[in-house]
C-alpha positions as CSV (number, residue, x, y, z in Angstrom):
1,M,0.0,0.0,0.0
2,K,1.3,3.5,-0.9
3,L,1.8,6.0,1.9
4,A,-0.8,8.3,0.3
5,V,-3.4,5.6,0.3
6,A,-2.8,4.9,4.0
7,L,-3.1,8.7,4.7
8,Q,-6.4,8.7,2.9
9,E,-7.7,5.7,4.8
10,R,-6.6,7.3,8.1
11,A,-8.6,10.5,7.2
12,D,-11.6,8.3,6.3
13,L,-11.4,6.4,9.5
14,N,-11.3,9.6,11.5
15,I,-14.5,10.7,9.9
16,K,-16.1,7.3,10.3
17,I,-15.1,7.2,14.0
18,D,-16.7,10.6,14.6
19,D,-19.9,9.3,12.9
20,L,-19.9,6.1,15.0
21,K,-19.5,8.1,18.2
22,G,-22.5,10.3,17.3
23,R,-24.6,7.3,16.3
24,L,-23.6,5.5,19.5
25,N,-24.6,8.5,21.6
26,R,-27.9,8.8,19.8
27,N,-28.8,5.2,20.6
28,I,-27.7,4.8,24.2
29,L,-30.9,6.2,25.7
30,V,-34.4,5.4,24.6
31,Q,-37.8,5.8,26.1
32,E,-38.8,3.0,28.3
33,G,-40.4,0.2,26.2
34,E,-38.8,1.4,23.0
35,K,-35.8,0.0,21.1
36,P,-32.9,2.0,19.8
37,A,-32.7,2.6,16.0
38,E,-29.3,0.8,16.1
39,D,-27.9,-1.7,18.5
40,P,-25.2,0.1,20.7
41,K,-23.3,-3.2,21.1
42,N,-22.9,-3.5,17.3
43,L,-21.9,0.2,17.0
44,K,-19.3,-0.3,19.8
45,K,-17.9,-3.3,18.0
46,E,-17.6,-1.4,14.8
47,L,-16.0,1.6,16.6
48,D,-13.5,-0.7,18.3
49,S,-12.5,-2.2,15.0
50,C,-12.1,1.2,13.4
51,V,-10.0,2.5,16.3
52,E,-7.8,-0.7,16.1
53,R,-7.2,-0.1,12.4
54,L,-6.5,3.6,13.0
55,E,-3.9,2.7,15.6
56,Y,-2.2,0.4,13.1
57,L,-2.2,3.0,10.3
58,I,-0.9,5.8,12.6
59,A,2.0,3.6,13.7
60,A,2.8,2.5,10.1
61,I,2.5,6.1,8.8
62,N,4.8,7.5,11.5
63,K,7.3,4.7,11.0
64,T,7.3,5.4,7.2
65,N,7.6,9.1,7.7
66,C,10.6,8.7,10.0
67,E,12.4,6.2,7.8
68,T,11.7,7.7,4.4
69,I,14.5,10.2,3.4
70,V,13.8,12.9,0.8
71,D,16.6,15.3,-0.1
72,G,18.6,14.3,3.0
73,K,15.6,14.7,5.4
74,S,13.0,12.4,6.7
75,I,9.4,13.1,5.9
76,T,8.9,13.8,9.6
77,E,11.5,16.5,9.4
78,L,9.9,18.0,6.3
79,L,6.5,18.0,8.0
80,A,8.0,19.8,11.0
81,R,9.6,22.3,8.7
82,K,6.3,22.9,6.9
83,D,4.4,23.3,10.2
84,A,7.0,25.8,11.5
85,L,6.9,27.8,8.3
86,Q,3.1,27.9,8.5
87,V,3.3,29.5,11.9
88,K,5.9,32.0,10.7
89,A,3.9,32.9,7.5
90,S,0.8,33.4,9.6
91,A,2.5,35.7,12.0
92,Y,4.1,37.7,9.2
93,R,0.7,38.0,7.3
94,D,-0.9,39.2,10.6
95,S,1.9,41.8,11.1
96,V,1.6,43.0,7.5
97,Y,-2.2,43.4,7.9
98,V,-1.8,45.5,11.0
99,G,1.1,47.5,9.5
100,S,-1.0,48.2,6.4
101,S,-4.0,49.4,8.3
102,N,-4.9,53.0,7.7
103,T,-5.7,55.1,10.7
104,D,-7.6,58.1,9.5
105,R,-7.5,61.4,11.3
106,A,-10.3,63.8,11.4
107,R,-8.0,66.7,12.1
108,S,-4.4,67.3,11.6
109,T,-4.0,67.8,15.3
110,E,-4.9,64.2,16.1
111,I,-2.1,61.7,16.8
112,K,-0.7,60.1,13.7
113,I,-0.2,56.4,13.8
114,V,2.5,55.0,11.5
115,P,4.0,51.5,11.1
116,V,7.4,50.8,12.6
117,I,8.1,47.9,10.2
118,D,8.8,47.8,6.5
119,V,5.5,46.4,5.4
120,K,6.6,45.7,1.9
121,A,9.7,43.8,3.0
122,W,7.6,41.8,5.5
123,Q,5.1,41.0,2.8
124,K,7.9,39.8,0.5
125,E,9.2,37.5,3.3
126,A,5.7,36.2,3.9
127,D,5.4,35.4,0.2
128,E,8.8,33.7,0.1
129,T,7.8,31.6,3.1
130,A,4.5,30.6,1.5
131,K,6.4,29.5,-1.6
132,E,8.8,27.4,0.5
133,I,5.7,25.8,2.1
134,R,4.2,25.0,-1.3
135,L,7.5,23.4,-2.5
136,I,7.8,21.3,0.7
137,D,4.2,20.2,0.4
138,N,4.7,19.3,-3.2
139,K,7.7,17.2,-2.3
140,I,5.8,15.5,0.5
141,Q,2.8,14.7,-1.7
142,E,5.0,13.3,-4.5
143,T,6.8,11.1,-2.0
144,N,3.5,9.9,-0.5
145,W,2.5,8.6,-3.9
146,T,5.8,6.8,-4.6
147,T,6.6,5.4,-1.2
148,E,5.4,2.0,0.1
149,L,4.0,2.0,3.6
150,I,6.4,0.4,6.0
151,E,4.5,-2.1,8.1
């Protein structure tokens, strides 16, 4: 199985588990003398099976991500870099937004508010960071479709 397929299955299982939890909770209590729409025992059994499969996939995906090397780094390292860059890009975009805000004055005697950063330079750095994120993500996606899951 390719890593990308395992990642898709993991995502699907997370959705199914959420659905099963909701269905289970909706069928735990019924009016006296009534029967639930679905048997909670069967739902629990299905939930347990999904959670067991999810555990297996998470372990195999993590092992594969740690052991698969791309451009001298593991997929885990690439994912960490991507996550860190996303935090950085978000902070830069927020700063650019604040620095770009106009503060209108009704009179020339009111206090003038001016940015203390070079908004254009910060925007350029945010754009460069976003580009690096895209390149890393492309490399990860490509690798996911060419790498066999290590089980």
